[in-house]
ROTITOR-953257 format. One line per field, with one value per atom (N, C-alpha, C): atom name; x, z, y. Coordinates in steps of 0.1 Angstrom, whole numbers. Layout:
BEGIN
atomo (CA  ...)
c1 (X  ...)
c3 (Z  ...)
c2 (Y  ...)
***
This chain:
BEGIN
atomo (N  CA  C  N  CA  C  N  CA  C  N  CA  C  N  CA  C  N  CA  C  N  CA  C  N  CA  C  N  CA  C  N  CA  C  N  CA  C  N  CA  C  N  CA  C  N  CA  C  N  CA  C  N  CA  C  N  CA  C  N  CA  C  N  CA  C  N  CA  C  N  CA  C  N  CA  C  N  CA  C  N  CA  C  N  CA  C  N  CA  C  N  CA  C  N  CA  C  N  CA  C  N  CA  C  N  CA  C  N  CA  C  N  CA  C  N  CA  C  N  CA  C  N  CA  C  N  CA  C  N  CA  C  N  CA  C  N  CA  C  N  CA  C  N  CA  C  N  CA  C  N  CA  C  N  CA  C  N  CA  C  N  CA  C  N  CA  C  N  CA  C  N  CA  C  N  CA  C  N  CA  C  N  CA  C  N  CA  C  N  CA  C  N  CA  C  N  CA  C  N  CA  C  N  CA  C  N  CA  C  N  CA  C  N  CA  C  N  CA  C  N  CA  C  N  CA  C  N  CA  C  N  CA  C  N  CA  C  N  CA  C  N  CA  C  N  CA  C  N  CA  C  N  CA  C  N  CA  C  N  CA  C  N  CA  C  N  CA  C  N  CA  C  N  CA  C  N  CA  C  N  CA  C  N  CA  C  N  CA  C  N  CA  C  N  CA  C  N  CA  C  N  CA  C  N  CA  C  N  CA  C  N  CA  C  N  CA  C  N  CA  C  N  CA  C  N  CA  C  N  CA  C  N  CA  C  N  CA  C  N  CA  C  N  CA  C  N  CA  C  N  CA  C  N  CA  C  N  CA  C  N  CA  C  N  CA  C  N  CA  C  N  CA  C  N  CA  C  N  CA  C  N  CA  C  N  CA  C  N  CA  C  N  CA  C  N  CA  C  N  CA  C  N  CA  C  N  CA  C  N  CA  C  N  CA  C  N  CA  C  N  CA  C  N  CA  C  N  CA  C  N  CA  C  N  CA  C  N  CA  C  N  CA  C  N  CA  C  N  CA  C  N  CA  C  N  CA  C  N  CA  C  N  CA  C  N  CA  C  N  CA  C  N  CA  C  N  CA  C  N  CA  C  N  CA  C  N  CA  C  N  CA  C  N  CA  C  N  CA  C  N  CA  C  N  CA  C  N  CA  C  N  CA  C  N  CA  C  N  CA  C  N  CA  C  N  CA  C  N  CA  C  N  CA  C  N  CA  C  N  CA  C  N  CA  C  N  CA  C  N  CA  C  N  CA  C  N  CA  C  N  CA  C  N  CA  C  N  CA  C  N  CA  C  N  CA  C  N  CA  C  N  CA  C  N  CA  C  N  CA  C  N  CA  C  N  CA  C  N  CA  C  N  CA  C  N  CA  C  N  CA  C  N  CA  C  N  CA  C  N  CA  C  N  CA  C  N  CA  C  N  CA  C  N  CA  C  N  CA  C  N  CA  C  N  CA  C  N  CA  C  N  CA  C  N  CA  C  N  CA  C  N  CA  C  N  CA  C  N  CA  C  N  CA  C  N  CA  C  N  CA  C  N  CA  C  N  CA  C  N  CA  C  N  CA  C  N  CA  C  N  CA  C  N  CA  C  N  CA  C  N  CA  C  N  CA  C  N  CA  C  N  CA  C  N  CA  C  N  CA  C  N  CA  C  N  CA  C  N  CA  C  N  CA  C  N  CA  C  N  CA  C  N  CA  C  N  CA  C  N  CA  C  N  CA  C  N  CA  C  N  CA  C  N  CA  C  N  CA  C  N  CA  C  N  CA  C  N  CA  C  N  CA  C  N  CA  C  N  CA  C  N  CA  C  N  CA  C  N  CA  C  N  CA  C  N  CA  C  N  CA  C  N  CA  C  N  CA  C  N  CA  C  N  CA  C  N  CA  C  N  CA  C  N  CA  C  N  CA  C  N  CA  C  N  CA  C  N  CA  C  N  CA  C  N  CA  C  N  CA  C  N  CA  C  N  CA  C  N  CA  C  N  CA  C  N  CA  C  N  CA  C  N  CA  C  N  CA  C  N  CA  C  N  CA  C  N  CA  C  N  CA  C  N  CA  C  N  CA  C  N  CA  C  N  CA  C  N  CA  C  N  CA  C  N  CA  C  N  CA  C  N  CA  C  N  CA  C  N  CA  C  N  CA  C  N  CA  C  N  CA  C  N  CA  C  N  CA  C  N  CA  C  N  CA  C  N  CA  C  N  CA  C  N  CA  C  N  CA  C  N  CA  C  N  CA  C  N  CA  C  N  CA  C  N  CA  C  N  CA  C  N  CA  C  N  CA  C  N  CA  C  N  CA  C  N  CA  C  N  CA  C  N  CA  C  N  CA  C  N  CA  C  N  CA  C  N  CA  C  N  CA  C  N  CA  C  N  CA  C  N  CA  C  N  CA  C  N  CA  C  N  CA  C  N  CA  C  N  CA  C  N  CA  C  N  CA  C  N  CA  C  N  CA  C  N  CA  C  N  CA  C  N  CA  C  N  CA  C  N  CA  C  N  CA  C  N  CA  C  N  CA  C  N  CA  C  N  CA  C  N  CA  C  N  CA  C  N  CA  C)
c1 (56  57  71  73  82  88  82  90  96  107  114  106  105  97  107  107  116  108  108  103  108  106  112  122  130  144  149  151  155  164  168  178  169  152  147  140  139  133  134  143  144  135  136  126  118  107  95  93  104  101  100  108  110  96  88  77  66  65  55  60  70  75  72  71  72  55  49  35  26  30  21  22  30  30  17  14  -4  -15  -12  -26  -24  -34  -31  -30  -18  -15  -19  -26  -30  -16  -8  5  17  12  24  37  46  60  58  45  42  38  28  26  36  44  53  63  68  74  72  57  48  44  43  47  54  67  82  85  80  85  71  63  52  46  42  34  42  54  61  65  65  68  54  40  30  20  27  22  35  45  56  60  61  57  74  82  99  101  97  100  88  73  66  66  75  73  81  93  98  90  80  71  58  56  40  43  55  55  61  56  60  67  77  82  85  80  84  94  106  114  114  117  123  139  145  159  165  161  167  162  150  146  132  131  117  105  95  84  72  67  58  58  46  48  37  35  20  26  18  26  11  19  9  16  8  13  22  21  31  20  12  1  -5  0  -7  -24  -28  -43  -50  -43  -50  -54  -50  -49  -36  -40  -29  -34  -18  -22  -12  -13  -6  0  15  19  25  27  37  39  49  60  52  43  36  21  10  0  -4  6  1  8  14  19  11  0  -11  -21  -22  -30  -32  -16  -10  -18  -27  -34  -24  -17  -9  0  5  11  -3  -10  -22  -27  -27  -31  -24  -7  0  1  -2  1  -12  -24  -35  -37  -31  -26  -14  -2  5  -4  -15  -18  -29  -36  -44  -36  -22  -13  -9  3  16  10  5  -5  -16  -19  -35  -35  -45  -48  -55  -53  -60  -69  -79  -91  -86  -96  -94  -96  -105  -107  -97  -84  -74  -77  -89  -90  -92  -100  -104  -93  -89  -78  -86  -80  -88  -83  -86  -74  -87  -82  -86  -78  -80  -71  -80  -75  -78  -74  -83  -81  -87  -81  -86  -92  -106  -118  -109  -95  -97  -90  -89  -84  -92  -99  -111  -106  -93  -87  -85  -80  -75  -91  -100  -112  -117  -120  -125  -111  -100  -94  -98  -98  -100  -114  -126  -139  -139  -128  -126  -118  -112  -104  -109  -125  -131  -133  -127  -127  -140  -148  -159  -155  -167  -164  -171  -166  -167  -176  -179  -187  -175  -161  -152  -144  -145  -141  -127  -120  -110  -110  -114  -117  -101  -96  -83  -84  -83  -90  -75  -80  -69  -71  -65  -66  -59  -65  -58  -50  -38  -31  -39  -46  -53  -48  -44  -37  -23  -16  -1  2  -8  -9  -21  -22  -36  -36  -40  -47  -48  -39  -34  -45  -51  -60  -59  -55  -53  -64  -69  -72  -63  -67  -59  -49  -32  -22  -20  -25  -18  -7  3  11  14  23  28  42  46  63  63  77  81  86  93  100  114  118  132  132  121  121  113  102  93  99  97  103  92  97  90  80  80  72  61  59  48  39  48  38  32  37  31  21  17  9  -6  0  -10  -18  -9  -15  -26  -19  -24  -37  -41  -55  -61  -57  -60  -69  -64  -68  -76  -71  -78  -72  -57  -54  -45  -50  -43  -37  -42  -33  -33  -26  -22  -23  -22  -18  -5  1  14  22  14  16  17  7  11  23  31  44  56  51  63  61  55  49  59  69  79  89  92  100  96  82  74  79  74  77  93  104  117  121  113  119  112  101  91  104  107  113  130  131  147  144  129  126  134  136  144  138  124  114  111  115  108  115  108  114  108  119  112  106  110  100  87  82  69  63  69  65  57  47  42  30  34  26  21  9  1  3  7  8  -5  -10  -20  -12  -22  -20  -7  -8  3  15  12  24  24  11  10  8  9  8  -5  -9  -25  -28  -20  -23  -12  -9  -1  -4  7  4  20  24  33  30  39  38  49  47  57  58  70  72  83  79  95  92  103  99  94  93  90  75  68  54  48  37  29  24  22  12  21  22  23  16  20  6  8  -2  2  -7  5  1  15  8  -7  -12  -25  -30  -37  -34  -41  -43  -55  -61  -66  -63  -64  -80  -85  -101  -109  -100  -104  -104  -99  -93  -100  -111  -113  -123  -131  -141  -134  -120  -114  -108  -106  -98  -80  -80  -68  -59  -69  -65  -65  -73  -71  -60  -58  -48  -34  -31  -20  -19  -32  -28  -25  -31  -27  -14  -9  5  13  10  18  17  8  6  14  13  19  38  43  58  60  52  54  51  47  46  55  59  74  84  87  100  98  84  84  67  72  61  55  59  51  47  43  34  19  13  -4  -15  -8  -19  -15  -24  -19  -32  -25  -34  -35  -53  -54  -62  -74  -76  -95  -94  -112  -123  -120  -133  -140  -152  -159  -153  -148  -138  -127  -123  -115  -126  -135  -145  -149  -151  -156  -146  -132  -125  -116  -124  -119  -114  -110  -106  -118  -110  -115  -117  -128  -119  -118  -104  -100  -98  -101  -102  -105  -108  -118  -114  -108  -105  -116  -121  -128  -120  -122  -115  -125  -117  -116  -120  -125  -125  -126  -117  -117  -114  -119  -118  -121  -111  -115  -112  -118  -116  -110  -100  -87  -90  -87  -89  -78  -76  -63  -62  -50  -51  -56  -52  -57  -71  -82  -95  -102  -112  -122  -130  -131  -132  -123  -111  -100  -97  -104  -100  -106  -116  -122  -120  -113  -109  -95  -97  -86  -80  -75  -71  -62  -55  -48  -59  -71  -82  -85  -86  -93  -82  -68  -62  -59  -63  -60  -73)
c3 (313  304  306  304  307  290  281  266  261  257  247  238  233  222  211  196  184  175  168  150  144  134  126  118  119  108  99  85  78  89  96  103  112  110  118  109  95  85  95  89  96  111  121  131  126  119  113  106  101  95  110  118  129  135  138  147  136  127  116  115  117  114  129  141  152  151  145  155  145  135  131  137  151  159  171  169  178  173  159  149  136  130  116  112  112  114  103  106  96  88  94  88  92  78  75  65  62  58  43  36  21  22  32  34  34  43  47  35  30  19  1  3  -9  -4  8  12  10  11  8  -2  -12  -24  -33  -37  -47  -41  -27  -25  -22  -17  -19  -30  -40  -50  -65  -58  -64  -57  -44  -38  -34  -41  -38  -23  -15  -5  1  -1  1  16  24  38  45  41  47  62  63  78  87  80  90  95  93  95  100  100  105  112  115  124  134  146  158  164  170  177  190  196  211  214  219  223  240  242  258  257  263  267  251  246  229  224  222  212  210  197  190  195  202  210  204  197  195  185  176  163  160  156  146  136  129  114  102  92  79  69  54  45  33  41  38  26  29  19  24  40  43  45  46  43  57  68  80  83  75  81  90  100  111  114  116  125  135  146  155  158  157  156  169  172  190  186  197  196  205  209  220  217  221  223  238  247  261  259  253  246  239  234  224  233  245  256  267  267  278  276  282  286  279  294  287  275  271  260  245  251  241  239  246  250  245  247  240  223  220  208  200  204  199  195  207  209  194  190  186  169  167  156  154  164  164  154  161  160  144  146  133  125  131  121  112  116  112  97  89  79  76  63  63  51  53  43  33  24  11  18  30  30  41  44  50  66  72  82  90  81  92  91  106  109  110  103  107  109  117  115  114  105  106  111  126  132  133  121  122  133  140  153  149  152  151  160  160  166  181  183  191  202  196  207  214  223  230  237  243  254  243  230  221  220  215  214  226  238  250  248  250  252  238  227  217  217  224  226  237  247  258  256  246  239  224  225  215  198  202  185  186  177  170  159  162  158  142  132  120  111  98  92  82  80  75  78  77  78  69  72  61  67  60  63  57  66  67  57  44  44  36  38  33  24  19  10  15  22  28  18  20  10  19  9  9  3  -8  -18  -21  -24  -26  -44  -49  -59  -67  -74  -82  -96  -102  -115  -119  -130  -135  -150  -154  -164  -174  -183  -192  -205  -211  -220  -236  -242  -256  -258  -259  -263  -256  -242  -234  -225  -215  -208  -197  -187  -178  -175  -174  -173  -155  -151  -144  -138  -130  -126  -133  -134  -143  -156  -160  -177  -176  -167  -172  -174  -177  -181  -169  -164  -152  -161  -174  -179  -182  -182  -182  -170  -156  -148  -146  -149  -152  -159  -166  -177  -173  -168  -162  -151  -140  -131  -129  -142  -146  -154  -164  -168  -158  -146  -139  -131  -125  -111  -121  -132  -139  -134  -135  -134  -149  -151  -164  -161  -170  -176  -155  -153  -138  -129  -129  -119  -119  -105  -106  -109  -103  -112  -123  -132  -145  -152  -144  -154  -147  -134  -126  -121  -129  -123  -130  -141  -143  -126  -120  -114  -103  -98  -88  -83  -97  -97  -95  -102  -99  -89  -76  -64  -59  -60  -52  -57  -63  -68  -63  -56  -47  -33  -29  -15  -12  3  5  5  3  4  -11  -18  -34  -38  -47  -48  -67  -76  -88  -93  -87  -93  -87  -80  -70  -77  -86  -93  -105  -112  -123  -129  -142  -156  -163  -170  -178  -191  -202  -218  -222  -233  -239  -253  -266  -276  -286  -285  -287  -280  -267  -261  -252  -251  -245  -229  -221  -209  -204  -197  -194  -180  -170  -157  -148  -138  -130  -114  -106  -93  -86  -71  -68  -52  -50  -37  -26  -15  -6  4  11  20  27  38  50  57  55  62  76  85  97  96  85  83  84  88  91  72  67  50  46  30  18  19  13  12  -1  -7  -21  -20  -33  -32  -42  -52  -56  -65  -69  -78  -88  -104  -114  -124  -130  -145  -150  -160  -176  -172  -176  -171  -184  -198  -209  -210  -199  -197  -184  -179  -167  -174  -162  -165  -172  -170  -180  -174  -160  -149  -152  -151  -152  -139  -132  -118  -110  -111  -105  -108  -122  -129  -121  -119  -116  -97  -92  -78  -76  -85  -85  -86  -100  -102  -92  -87  -74  -60  -62  -48  -48  -64  -66  -64  -70  -66  -54  -48  -27  -23  -27  -23  -27  -38  -42  -32  -31  -20  -7  -5  11  17  16  16  28  42  55  50  42  42  41  52  53  42  37  28  25  15  9  13  21  24  9  9  1  2  -8  -7  -2  0  7  -4  -12  -28  -30  -35  -34  -47  -51  -63  -54  -44  -35  -23  -22  -16  -25  -39  -47  -51  -49  -53  -42  -31  -19  -8  -9  6  15  30  39  50  53  61  77  77  89  108  99  112  103  116  106  116  109  112  110  122  117  125  114  112  126  133  145  141  141  137  142  139  147  139  139  134  146  138  143  137  137  128  132  127  134  126  133  127  130  119  120  132  142  154  151  139  138  133  132  131  142  141  159  163  156  162  166  163  172  187  186  199  213  209  224  224  213  215  222  227  236  227  219  209  221  230  235  243  244  250  241  224  216  213  216  214  224  237  248  246)
c2 (45  35  29  16  10  8  10  9  21  21  32  34  47  45  55  50  57  56  68  68  56  47  41  42  38  38  27  29  21  10  11  -1  -8  -7  -17  -24  -24  -32  -48  -52  -67  -69  -59  -57  -57  -53  -57  -65  -72  -88  -97  -95  -105  -105  -92  -93  -101  -97  -104  -119  -126  -139  -147  -140  -148  -145  -138  -136  -147  -152  -167  -179  -174  -186  -186  -178  -179  -170  -166  -158  -158  -154  -154  -141  -133  -122  -111  -101  -90  -85  -82  -75  -94  -96  -105  -102  -112  -108  -105  -111  -104  -93  -87  -73  -62  -71  -56  -56  -68  -68  -60  -64  -59  -40  -33  -20  -12  -20  -17  -14  -25  -20  -17  -23  -13  -5  -5  9  22  18  29  37  27  37  38  31  35  52  49  61  73  71  84  85  74  77  68  72  63  67  82  80  82  75  75  65  58  46  57  64  73  84  88  99  93  79  76  62  54  43  44  39  43  27  28  12  16  5  2  -7  -6  -16  -11  -29  -35  -39  -33  -39  -37  -26  -28  -35  -44  -50  -44  -46  -44  -50  -46  -56  -49  -38  -38  -23  -22  -15  -5  2  10  13  -1  0  2  9  10  7  6  3  14  26  34  42  44  52  62  71  82  78  71  71  67  72  69  51  40  32  24  18  14  0  -7  -21  -21  -28  -28  -46  -42  -55  -53  -70  -70  -83  -86  -98  -111  -107  -118  -111  -124  -123  -117  -120  -114  -99  -94  -81  -71  -81  -74  -69  -72  -69  -58  -56  -44  -33  -29  -20  -5  -2  8  9  -1  3  7  -5  0  13  21  35  42  42  53  51  35  31  43  39  48  62  65  81  84  75  76  75  64  62  77  82  95  109  108  119  119  109  110  98  88  76  82  94  95  102  101  106  117  127  137  136  139  137  154  155  162  180  179  195  199  190  198  203  193  196  182  172  163  153  149  139  124  113  100  90  80  68  54  46  33  22  17  8  -5  -15  -26  -37  -43  -52  -66  -76  -88  -92  -99  -105  -105  -116  -125  -111  -101  -92  -82  -89  -80  -67  -70  -55  -47  -48  -37  -30  -36  -32  -29  -30  -25  -8  -12  2  9  9  14  22  16  23  33  32  37  54  53  63  69  65  75  65  57  51  42  38  35  24  13  -1  -1  2  7  -7  -6  -15  -25  -17  -25  -31  -46  -59  -66  -72  -78  -95  -102  -119  -123  -128  -136  -151  -156  -168  -176  -188  -198  -206  -212  -223  -236  -246  -256  -267  -267  -284  -294  -302  -310  -324  -321  -329  -327  -334  -334  -326  -326  -320  -316  -305  -301  -302  -298  -301  -285  -285  -271  -272  -263  -263  -247  -250  -234  -238  -226  -226  -233  -239  -238  -229  -232  -221  -211  -212  -205  -213  -202  -213  -204  -211  -203  -202  -190  -188  -180  -181  -177  -164  -159  -151  -150  -157  -161  -155  -158  -151  -139  -140  -126  -112  -103  -92  -81  -71  -64  -59  -55  -48  -58  -70  -80  -74  -79  -78  -63  -53  -38  -37  -42  -40  -50  -63  -65  -65  -57  -48  -39  -34  -17  -21  -32  -37  -46  -51  -60  -49  -39  -28  -17  -15  -2  10  16  25  32  48  53  64  73  85  95  99  107  100  85  81  71  79  75  60  49  35  33  43  36  41  52  55  47  41  37  23  13  4  -10  -6  -16  -11  0  2  -4  -7  -12  -26  -31  -44  -54  -38  -44  -40  -34  -32  -45  -51  -62  -74  -72  -87  -85  -78  -71  -75  -76  -80  -97  -94  -105  -119  -121  -133  -134  -126  -127  -138  -149  -161  -163  -161  -164  -173  -183  -197  -198  -186  -186  -172  -169  -156  -161  -161  -171  -159  -162  -153  -161  -158  -169  -156  -164  -159  -166  -156  -160  -165  -169  -176  -169  -153  -150  -146  -151  -147  -136  -130  -120  -120  -110  -113  -112  -121  -119  -117  -122  -126  -132  -128  -130  -131  -139  -142  -143  -142  -142  -145  -154  -160  -158  -156  -155  -167  -172  -180  -182  -185  -189  -198  -208  -220  -218  -205  -203  -203  -199  -196  -210  -213  -223  -226  -213  -210  -206  -204  -196  -180  -167  -161  -157  -154  -145  -135  -124  -112  -105  -101  -98  -111  -112  -118  -110  -111  -100  -109  -103  -110  -98  -97  -88  -87  -77  -75  -87  -85  -95  -108  -111  -124  -133  -129  -130  -143  -150  -163  -171  -175  -187  -193  -193  -199  -197  -187  -183  -183  -176  -173  -188  -190  -208  -217  -216  -223  -219  -203  -200  -205  -205  -206  -222  -230  -244  -251  -241  -241  -239  -228  -220  -232  -235  -248  -261  -265  -274  -268  -260  -256  -256  -250  -250  -262  -269  -281  -289  -289  -294  -294  -279  -275  -274  -275  -271  -280  -292  -302  -302  -293  -292  -282  -269  -258  -265  -256  -260  -256  -246  -238  -228  -218  -207  -192  -189  -171  -167  -161  -152  -141  -138  -123  -128  -115  -114  -111  -119  -117  -129  -132  -141  -151  -149  -160  -172  -163  -173  -183  -181  -191  -198  -197  -203  -213  -212  -223  -230  -230  -235  -225  -216  -208  -207  -206  -208  -193  -188  -178  -183  -179  -184  -172  -160  -152  -136  -129  -113  -104  -91  -86  -71  -59  -47  -39  -27  -12  -8  0  7  21  34  45  55  69  76  89  101  112  123  133  148  159  170  184  191  196  207  219  229  244  246  256  264  273  272  282  294  299  316  317  305  308  308  313  316  301  291  280  271  276  270  272  284  289  281  273  268  254  247  234  227  218  212  197  203  190  178  181  171  162  168  157  147  153  149  136  135  121  116  117  110  96)
***
């Protein structure tokens, strides 16, 4: 193989961002700037996985430049994404074969039984070559899909409607605690969940990311000035659109239009500062479609698993695990 391989090290973080930033020119990327920044800060804190990427992310270099990567969200859950510096490189079969092998080995997740290794590799619809190579190397197309949705900016400003007595503040005044509490109640985690005790630290870490902008982090306060909803927007002028991550509304405040109000306020703030921004990338729930988001691309998880027996067990003696990962 013509590429030099290295495990991820912290000094390659900017290289990851460069791969993501470059990919906006030829696709709606599965791994955008927001996903990297969110995983580096929030996910690593929530999952207690500060060194996950050093163990599970594989990097490929050409002439000393990072050109491809087997990436994950730092959760040790077997979910993988392939990143490339060009559409052409994303279809180089020799490179793809080695990336698949790395995903099956160092990037694989472990099921609770301690034996089953597994991978969910998300592949965009357009990359037929990667789909064919994955199938040839034992992966099967699954039913788990990820729709990439976009709210197109078709107006110069959007109406922001809040219930009487509610107000929006931004990251210049919102405490970390407010964001952590909203997120906890929106996504339903409590006792025994690391995110419950470390939510404030996680949002503090997110706020230290290079692409974080306090004016684009919004929080809704109710009549008693308690936090009940939040949204954060990521943007770089090299991106054709901005990205939403995360959006959260406390469960008792749903169906009041708070999320729509946040997204409209975010759109107004982005357009005021960056009038060339074309839209806002969002999530894959029905809510987004109801307020005008459109599906622009789809990716499907290709699945692989293998049962690995301990070397001292009888069932292991006739296993050729090298064949399993080829």
